[in-house]
Each structure stands twice: as structure tokens, then as C-alpha cells.
C-alpha positions, 0 to 999 in steps of 0.5 A: 822766851818771856819777852817774844812768847809768854808776855805777848799771850800775858797781854792778850789775856789780860787786856781783854779780860780788863776790858770785859770786867771794867765795861761799866767803868768805860761807859760811865766814863764815856757818858761824863765825857761827853757831857764835860768835853763837848761831845769829845770822848777820845784821843786818837794820835799817832804814835811809834811803836816797836821798831819806829813802826807807826800805829794810832794810839787810843786815850780817853780825851781831857782836854777840849778843842777850844781856839783863840781869835786866830784859830790857834789852839788855847794853851793846855792849862784853858782846855784842860776841863775838870773832868779831864783834870780828874781822868788824868790824875786817875790816869783813867785817860789810859784805859781806852790803851787795852784796846792797842794792847789786844791789837798788839801794837802795845804791851802792858809794860814797856817805854811809853810811846811818845810822838812821831815827831820826836824821833828825829831827835832821839841819839843813837841810844835813846832810839833803843826805846823802840826795841820793843813794844811800848807800853802803858806804863813802864820803868820811866814811869815808877821812876818820876813819870813826867817830873823827871828829865827827858833825858832820864826817862829814857835812861829808865827806857832803855835799862828796861830794854836791856833787862825786862823779866817777869819779876821786873814787869810785876814790880812795875805793875805794882809800883804803877798802882802805888803812882796811881793811889797816890798821884804822883809825878803826874805833870812837870812841875809847874805846867798842866801838862808834860813839856814837849822834848826838843832834842838833846841840844834843847 
């Protein structure tokens, strides 16, 4: 009852309330990112959601689109702006996903929506992370976030699919606040962003 009925109502109500309350923060970030990111404010990307249905995720853009002489994008560490580093460190880049929650594509708590290209790389157990809606934060995020291996993340995701309850969601929500305040596990060690998943043999 909680997952299929109460949780969607809670998600929609909280997302709407937060969008209204945080609208001044949204406006300020839009203005700052417009200046620091060469007018590029939002980042849109196709991501798989529940039952692998693809939707368009929205985040604040933290990197420029600078390219090298051959037309290829520069490495992430060169495109990540000073403002982008701050927005990512404080997880403010995730705020626009409130719109995804409002639309019903996402939940507040659930496995993070990853790249569409990863779908063919999952084994049958890992694919179960798509049995529920993806979340802005989740069990994997409060247990290491980007500082743990992909395999461990997927273990946490599938565990959450089988054990989600209201009390667990509240625990994850509170732990997320703690992680954000401490800026823990933002990136993979030694990298500006997370290393791509290359499959179980990669």
C-alpha cells in the first residue's frame, strides 16, 4: 500500500511544496549558472525509469561544452566550472529533479536513474533496480554514493527494491541530509566525476 499508493501522493505533495518554497534559490542558481556556464543552465539527458521506460531527466548544468581542436569534448575536470563544483558539492544540481518527481517519472527515494547505455550491461539481478521508480537519493547514496563500486551500488539498489518502507525512506532522507552537509562520496577517488559503468567484466 505504501509503495503503490501513499508514496506517490507523498512525492507529488512534497515536490510541489519544495518547488514553491525554493523558488528564490532556483532563480538565484539560474542567474549564477547563466553567467559561469556560458549561458548553459540546464542539463537534459535520457534516463531509464521504472520498467526501463525512458524519460528526460533535468539537472542544473555544472560543466561547459568546451571542445578540443578535433571537436571532442574536453575531459570533465577541464569543463567543470568553479560554480559547477560548488553546485555539485552541495547537491544543488539535483534540485530540478523535483520537476521529474512532480511529473511522476521519479520518486524522492529510489535507485538513481543511470545512463540508457547501461541497460545492456546489467545482469538479471541488477536489472531489478528498475522494478520501481528511480529516486533523487537512495540506499546506495547514503551508503557510499560515488565512492563505492558499481557492483556494491547495485546490491544496495536491489536490496532497497525488496525492503522499501516508510520508515526506511525516512531514514534515507535524514541520512541524505547528513551526507550533503558533510559532502561525502561526491566523486570516485581521484576523479572529477563518476567513472562509467563498463559491465560486470569491465
